[in-house]
C-alpha positions in Angstrom: -137.7 51.6 -175.8 -138.2 51.0 -179.4 -138.1 47.2 -179.1 -140.8 47.3 -176.4 -143.0 49.5 -178.6 -142.6 47.0 -181.4 -143.5 44.1 -179.1 -146.7 45.9 -178.2 -147.5 46.5 -181.8 -146.9 42.9 -182.7 -149.0 41.8 -179.7 -151.8 44.0 -180.8 -151.6 42.7 -184.4 -151.7 39.1 -183.1 -154.6 39.8 -180.8 -156.4 42.2 -183.1 -159.2 39.7 -183.7 -159.9 39.6 -179.9 -159.5 43.3 -179.4 -161.9 44.0 -182.3 -164.6 42.0 -180.6 -163.7 42.9 -177.0 -166.3 45.6 -176.5 -169.1 43.4 -177.9 -168.1 40.5 -175.7 -168.0 42.7 -172.6 -171.5 44.0 -173.5 -172.8 40.4 -173.9 -171.2 39.4 -170.6 -173.0 42.3 -168.8 -176.2 41.2 -170.4 -175.7 37.6 -169.3 -175.0 38.9 -165.7 -178.2 40.9 -165.8 -180.0 37.8 -167.2 -178.8 35.7 -164.3 -179.9 38.3 -161.8 -183.3 38.7 -163.3 -183.8 34.9 -163.4 -182.9 34.6 -159.7 -185.3 37.5 -158.9 -188.0 35.7 -160.9 -187.4 32.5 -158.9 -187.6 34.5 -155.6 -190.9 36.2 -156.4 -193.8 34.9 -154.4 -196.5 37.1 -156.1 -196.4 35.1 -159.3 -197.9 31.7 -160.1 -195.7 28.9 -161.3 -197.3 29.2 -164.7 -196.5 32.9 -164.9 -192.9 32.2 -163.9 -192.7 29.5 -166.5 -193.9 31.9 -169.2 -191.5 34.6 -168.1 -188.6 32.2 -167.9 -189.3 30.9 -171.4 -189.1 34.5 -172.8 -185.9 35.1 -170.8 -184.4 31.8 -172.1 -185.1 32.9 -175.7 -183.2 36.2 -175.0 -180.4 34.2 -173.4 -180.2 31.9 -176.4 -180.0 34.9 -178.8 -177.0 36.2 -176.7 -175.3 32.8 -176.8 -175.8 32.5 -180.5 -174.2 35.9 -180.9 -171.3 34.9 -178.7 -170.8 31.7 -180.9 -170.8 33.9 -184.0 -168.1 36.2 -182.5 -166.0 33.2 -181.5 -166.3 31.7 -185.1 -165.2 35.1 -186.5 -162.2 35.1 -184.1 -161.2 31.6 -185.2 -161.6 32.6 -188.9 -159.5 35.8 -188.3 -156.8 33.8 -186.5 -156.7 31.2 -189.3 -156.3 33.9 -192.0 -153.6 35.6 -189.8 -151.7 32.3 -189.4 -151.9 31.6 -193.1 -150.5 35.0 -193.9 -147.9 35.4 -191.2 -147.4 31.9 -189.7 -148.4 30.7 -186.3 -147.1 32.8 -183.4 -145.9 31.1 -180.3 
């Protein structure tokens, strides 16, 4: 009933930082999955020289590093949001 609806609202308020970033994190997770698949496909290719594979892997690694940096920025935002929430409303247990 009403108490249950209030609990959901409170949960959403407490988790709003995560919920706000959820779609971006899912997008990055899908990109990381594709990166791992492409990396494995690259390793399995027999038509490329080792030098060509190294060059391609280097570019792929740069792309992966960009994704990881973005993930770290999102996690820092979440920690900052939680800190502000806890300062305003106290720590939720």
